C-alpha positions in Angstrom: -3.3 -15.4 -8.6 0.1 -17.0 -9.4 3.1 -15.6 -7.6 6.6 -16.4 -9.0 9.6 -15.6 -6.9 13.0 -14.9 -8.5 14.7 -15.6 -11.8 14.9 -19.4 -11.2 11.2 -19.8 -10.7 10.6 -17.5 -13.6 12.7 -19.7 -15.9 10.7 -22.8 -14.8 7.3 -21.0 -15.0 6.6 -21.8 -18.6 5.4 -18.3 -19.3 5.4 -17.2 -22.9 3.7 -14.6 -25.2 3.5 -12.2 -22.3 2.5 -8.6 -21.8 4.2 -7.1 -18.8 4.4 -4.0 -16.7 7.1 -3.4 -14.1 7.6 -1.2 -11.1 7.6 -1.0 -7.3 3.9 -0.2 -7.2 4.0 1.0 -3.6 0.4 1.7 -2.5 -1.1 0.3 -5.7 -2.7 3.7 -6.1 -5.1 5.0 -8.7 -2.2 5.8 -11.1 -0.8 2.3 -10.8 -4.3 0.9 -11.4 -4.5 2.7 -14.7 -1.2 1.1 -15.8 -2.3 -2.3 -14.6 -5.7 -2.1 -16.2 -4.1 -1.0 -19.5 -1.9 -4.1 -19.3 -4.8 -6.4 -18.6 -7.0 -5.0 -21.3 -4.3 -4.9 -24.0 -3.4 -8.5 -23.1 -7.0 -9.6 -23.5 -7.2 -7.9 -26.9 -4.0 -9.4 -28.2 -4.2 -12.8 -26.6 -1.2 -12.2 -24.4 -0.7 -13.4 -20.8 -0.5 -10.4 -18.5 2.3 -10.5 -16.0 3.1 -7.8 -13.4 6.8 -7.7 -12.4 7.7 -6.0 -9.1 10.7 -5.7 -6.8 11.3 -6.5 -3.2 12.6 -4.8 -1.1 11.7 -1.4 -2.3 14.6 0.1 -4.4 14.7 3.2 -2.2 15.5 1.1 0.8 18.3 -0.7 -0.9 19.8 2.3 -2.6 19.1 4.7 0.3 18.6 7.7 -2.0 16.1 9.4 0.3 16.9 7.9 3.7 14.6 5.4 5.3 11.4 4.8 3.3 8.1 4.3 5.0 6.0 2.2 2.6 2.3 2.5 1.9 2.0 -1.3 1.5 3.9 -4.3 2.8 4.6 -7.0 0.2 1.7 -9.0 1.5 -0.7 -6.0 1.3 0.5 -5.3 -2.2 -0.2 -8.8 -3.3 -3.6 -8.6 -1.7 -4.4 -5.4 -3.7 -3.0 -6.9 -7.0 -5.3 -9.9 -6.6 -8.3 -7.7 -5.8 -7.9 -5.8 -9.1 -7.6 -9.0 -11.2 -3.9 -9.5 -11.7 -3.3 -13.1 -12.8 0.5 -13.5 -12.6 3.1 -11.6 -10.4 6.8 -12.0 -10.6 8.8 -10.7 -7.6 12.5 -10.1 -8.1 14.9 -9.6 -5.3 16.1 -6.1 -5.6 19.8 -5.6 -4.8 22.7 -3.4 -5.9 23.6 -5.9 -8.6 20.2 -5.7 -10.1 20.2 -1.9 -9.8 23.4 -1.8 -11.8 22.1 -4.0 -14.6 22.1 -2.2 -17.9 18.4 -1.8 -18.9 19.1 -3.1 -22.5 20.4 -6.3 -21.0 17.5 -6.6 -18.6 15.0 -6.3 -21.4 16.8 -8.8 -23.6 17.9 -11.3 -20.9 14.9 -11.2 -18.5 11.8 -9.7 -20.1 12.3 -11.3 -23.5 14.7 -14.2 -22.7 13.2 -15.5 -19.5 9.6 -14.3 -19.8 8.8 -14.3 -23.5 7.6 -10.7 -23.5 5.7 -9.5 -26.6 4.4 -6.2 -25.2 5.5 -3.8 -22.4 3.5 -1.2 -20.6 5.0 1.6 -18.4 3.9 4.8 -16.7 4.9 8.1 -18.3 7.9 8.7 -15.9 9.0 5.1 -15.3 12.8 4.4 -15.4 14.8 1.4 -14.3 18.3 -0.2 -14.5 21.7 1.4 -14.2 21.4 5.1 -13.5 17.7 4.8 -14.2 18.5 5.0 -17.9 15.8 2.5 -18.9 13.3 5.3 -19.7 10.5 5.5 -22.3 12.9 6.9 -25.0 15.2 3.9 -24.7 12.3 1.5 -24.5 10.7 3.0 -27.5 13.9 2.4 -29.5 14.2 -1.1 -28.2 10.6 -2.0 -29.0 11.4 -1.3 -32.7 14.8 -3.2 -32.7 13.6 -6.2 -30.6 10.0 -6.3 -32.0 7.7 -5.9 -29.0 4.7 -3.6 -28.6 5.3 -0.7 -26.3 2.6 1.4 -24.5 3.1 4.5 -22.2 0.3 5.4 -19.8 -0.1 9.2 -19.3 0.0 10.7 -15.8 -3.1 10.6 -13.7 -4.1 13.7 -11.7 -6.5 14.6 -8.9 -7.2 18.3 -8.2 -4.4 19.1 -10.7 -1.9 17.1 -8.6 -0.2 14.1 -10.2 -0.9 10.9 -8.2 2.4 9.5 -6.9 3.3 7.4 -3.9 5.5 10.2 -2.5 2.6 12.6 -2.6 0.3 10.1 -0.9 2.8 9.6 1.9 2.9 13.4 2.5 -0.9 13.5 2.5 -1.2 10.8 5.1 1.5 12.4 7.3 -0.5 15.6 7.1 -3.8 13.9 8.0 -5.3 14.8 4.6 -7.3 11.6 4.4 -10.0 12.6 1.9 -7.3 13.4 -0.8 -5.3 10.4 0.2 -8.3 8.1 -0.2 -9.1 9.5 -3.6 -5.5 9.1 -4.7 -5.3 5.5 -3.4 -8.8 4.5 -4.5 -9.4 2.9 -1.0 -9.1 3.7 2.7 -5.5 3.6 3.9 -5.0 0.4 5.8 -2.5 -1.4 8.0 -2.3 -5.1 8.8 -0.7 -6.0 12.1 -0.3 -8.6 14.8 -2.7 -8.3 17.7 -0.6 -7.9 20.9 -1.3 -7.5 24.6 -1.7 -3.9 25.7 -1.4 -2.3 29.1 -5.1 -2.5 29.9 -5.4 1.3 30.1 -8.3 1.6 27.7 -10.2 -1.1 29.5 -9.7 0.7 32.8 -11.1 3.9 31.2 -14.2 2.0 29.9 -12.9 1.8 26.3 -11.2 -1.6 25.9 -8.9 -1.8 22.9 -7.0 -4.2 20.8 -3.4 -3.2 20.2 -1.6 -3.8 16.9 2.1 -4.3 16.1 2.6 -2.7 12.7 5.4 -4.1 10.6 8.7 -2.1 10.6 8.9 0.1 7.5 5.1 0.5 7.1 4.0 4.2 7.1 2.3 5.4 10.2 0.1 8.4 9.3 -0.3 11.6 11.4 -0.7 10.9 15.1 -4.1 11.2 16.6 -7.6 9.8 16.8 -9.3 8.3 13.7 -12.6 6.7 12.7 -11.7 3.2 11.7 -12.9 -0.1 10.3 -11.2 -3.2 11.8 -11.4 -6.7 10.3 -10.5 -10.0 11.9 -12.1 -13.4 12.2 -13.9 -12.6 8.9 -15.9 -9.7 10.5 -15.5 -6.0 10.1 -16.2 -3.6 13.1 -16.6 0.1 13.2 -14.7 1.9 15.9 -12.1 4.5 16.8 -8.4 4.2 16.5 -5.5 6.0 18.2 -2.0 6.3 16.8 0.6 8.0 18.9 2.1 8.3 22.4 0.1 7.8 25.6 0.8 11.4 26.6 -1.5 11.4 29.7 0.4 8.5 31.2 3.9 9.8 30.3 4.5 7.0 27.8 6.4 8.3 24.7 6.4 5.1 22.7 4.1 5.1 19.7 1.2 2.6 19.8 -1.7 1.7 17.5 -4.9 1.0 19.5 -8.5 0.4 18.4 -11.7 0.5 20.4 -14.3 -1.5 18.6 -17.9 -0.4 18.8 -20.5 -2.9 19.9 -17.9 -5.6 20.5 -17.4 -7.1 23.9 -15.4 -10.2 23.0 -11.8 -11.0 22.3 -10.1 -11.1 19.0 -9.7 -14.8 18.1 -7.3 -14.1 15.2 -3.7 -13.1 15.9 -3.8 -10.5 13.0 -6.2 -7.7 12.2 -6.5 -5.2 9.3 -7.2 -1.6 10.3 -8.7 0.8 7.8 -8.5 4.5 8.7 -11.5 6.3 7.3 -11.2 9.9 8.8 -8.8 11.9 10.9 -10.7 13.2 13.9 -8.3 15.1 16.2 -4.6 15.4 17.2 -3.2 13.8 20.4 -3.7 15.7 23.6 -2.3 15.4 27.1 -5.0 15.4 29.8 -4.5 16.3 33.4 -6.2 13.2 34.6 -7.3 9.8 33.2 -10.9 10.9 33.9 -10.6 13.9 31.6 -9.2 11.5 28.9 -12.2 9.2 29.3 -14.6 12.2 29.0 -12.9 13.2 25.7 -13.1 9.6 24.4 -16.8 9.6 25.0 -17.0 12.8 22.9 -14.9 11.1 20.2 -17.1 8.1 20.2 -20.3 10.2 19.7 -18.6 12.1 16.8 -17.3 9.0 15.1 -20.6 7.1 15.5 -22.3 10.0 13.8 -19.7 9.9 10.9 -20.5 6.2 10.3 -24.3 6.9 10.5 -24.0 9.7 8.0 -22.0 7.4 5.6 -24.6 4.7 5.9 -27.4 7.1 5.2 -25.6 8.4 2.0 -24.8 4.9 0.7 
């Protein structure tokens, strides 16, 4: 997958006869995938080069419309998901207030047509961009006729009569509704973080853990115990994860820890990817570390059973 950063690289890219779609694509969820697949398929049919244009940082962070935004995907995770679904070209534009105030008509003419050679544009049903978000489907429909490019609008995508949106998925994850979140995303919610040294508490309890430092701004879901799949050094391990404060030990800082089943070594990689498969229980403060260890044994039995049942079904 080719990744192009900024207007200058875009000008030098040699792209022409392009079909593009644009947006933040936080989470690259099932609704986004419909837009992207429409772009890829239409491009193949018409002989156009598919290009996905996205922005970094997320517009909500720059504009501060809704306060601090916890993202479903970091830029690196987003690119990983794009490549997985077959995106060939990605353009990343630096999102700032100057770009936010750019009139959408000028953006279409100067950037999409002028710099990229756009011949077709695909958007979601509610997409809007540019100054005052005035670059909506009505304006783009008019411009497609005046500027001579094909224009496609992908209808909304629903699960259980609920429109799939990044904002809704964030709420589901914060509520621990992982089955619905997984269906809306199309994959297990995951976090990629740096492996860091912990306090050795899990090891002392008989449940050694690896600790992850999750990038700032990445959404942490509902605190508690999870069944999880952790990948590093090219291998995936089943296990149980804990997100939250170490209540039993009076530590209020939030940590992300994973106990890997059937693993007695040390992570050779300095980064690991953590997939959360099911929410098991909320955090609990125990009277003694021994009581916590007993509960962790119960958690392990339950989580191992969950993984056994999934293997049996598959």
